N, C-alpha and C positions, 0 to 999 in steps of 0.2 A: 443451181444444181442441174436443171434440165438441159442446160447448154452442153453438159458433158456426159450425162447419163446415157448408157447404151451406145455410145459412139465408139468407133474404132480409133485407136490412138493416132494413126496417121492422119485422121481428119481434124485433129486438134491443132490449134495454132502452136507455134514453136514453144513459147514459154509454158503453156499448159502441158504440152507433150513431154517436155523435159521434167516438169513437176510430177506428172503421172509416172513416168519411167523411174524417177528417183524414188518415189513412194514404193513402187513394186520391188525395186532392187534393194532398198533399205529393209523392207519387210522380209525379203528372201534371205538376206544375210543375217538378220536378227534371228529369224526362225532356225537358221543353221548354226547358231552360236558363233557367228563370225562378226567381226567389226565391219560395219558398212562403209567406213571412211575411204578406204582405197577404191572401192567400186564407185562411190559417188564422186570422188576426186577425178577419176578418169572420165566419167560422164560429163561433169561440169566443165572440165578443161577443154573438151571438144567443142564447146559452144561459147567459150569465153566468159563463163559465169563462175569462175572458181570462188568468188566471194560468197556464193550461195552455200558452200559446203557446210560451214558451222551453223548458219541459221536453219538450214533444212534439217540437219541432224538433231539440233536442239528442239525444233518444233515437233518433229516426228516422235522423238523420245518423250517429250512432255505430253503430247497428245495420247500416246499409247499408255504411258504410265498413269494418266488420269482419266482413262476411258470409263465412261459410265456403263458401258456394255462392250462385249467383244466387237472390235472393228474388223471388218472383212476387207482384205486386200488380196487381189489375185496375184498369180505368179507372173513373171515378166513376159511369158508367152501367151497368156490368156487373151482372148479375143477382144472383148469390149470393156469399157469403163463400167465398173460395178457401182452400186448405190453409195456405199461408204466412200469409195474413191472419188466419186463425183462430188460428195459433200466436202471432202477435204480439198479437192481442186477448186471448187467454188470459193471456199474460204481463203485459199491462198491467192487466187487471182482477183478477188473482190478488192475494190478500192475504198469502200466505206465500212466503218466499224459495225454498223447495224447488220449488214449482210454477213460479215465474218461471224458475228455473234450468233445470228440465226442458224448458220450452218454448223458451227461448233457446238451449239447448245444441245444438239441431238446426239453428239458423240462423246463429249467429256463432261466431267462433273462441274457443277456451278462454281465451286471454289477455284477451279483451274482456268475458268474463262478469262478473267482479268489479265492474266499473264499470257495466255495463248493468243489473244487478239493482236497485240503488237508483234508477236513472233510471226504470226501468219502474214501480217502486212509486210514485214521485213523480207520474208521468203519471196513473196510476190514481187516486191521491188527488185530483188536480185535477179529473179528469173526473167523479168521483163527486159533485162539487158542482153538477153541471149541473141546471138546472131549465128547464122550458118556461115562459116568463113569462106567457103567455096561456092559462089553463086551458080556455077555450072552444074553442081551436083546437089540434088535435094537431100536433106537429112533423112537418114533411115534410123528410126528408133522403133523397135518392136514391129 
């Protein structure tokens, strides 16, 4: 969690930066009663991770539907990674189930954990495939 907490999004490695932006864009669209799929599809296609679309949407939907408490997500233009965002990013980018479990345990109900852990792992695997296609220009997200 502390790897991401209070960091500026441009300081994150590319997979985490895309995960962070996808979380904020997903939450913004859901709060506006809009389907986030078109927004996420555009984001993921820019980085060659179109396969992350459904896993990300399913994971975020499951997590927020089974939240043990309100989960705080900033708007896309907010400055730093917030506490709950850092927990979700850590869960997504973690490679072992124990770390995913520890992060998600504070956010979602106990009953939802068993299904959320493989979902988070799948999201992380998809996001780690991200590449910026033009090496001459650094990616600008947020």
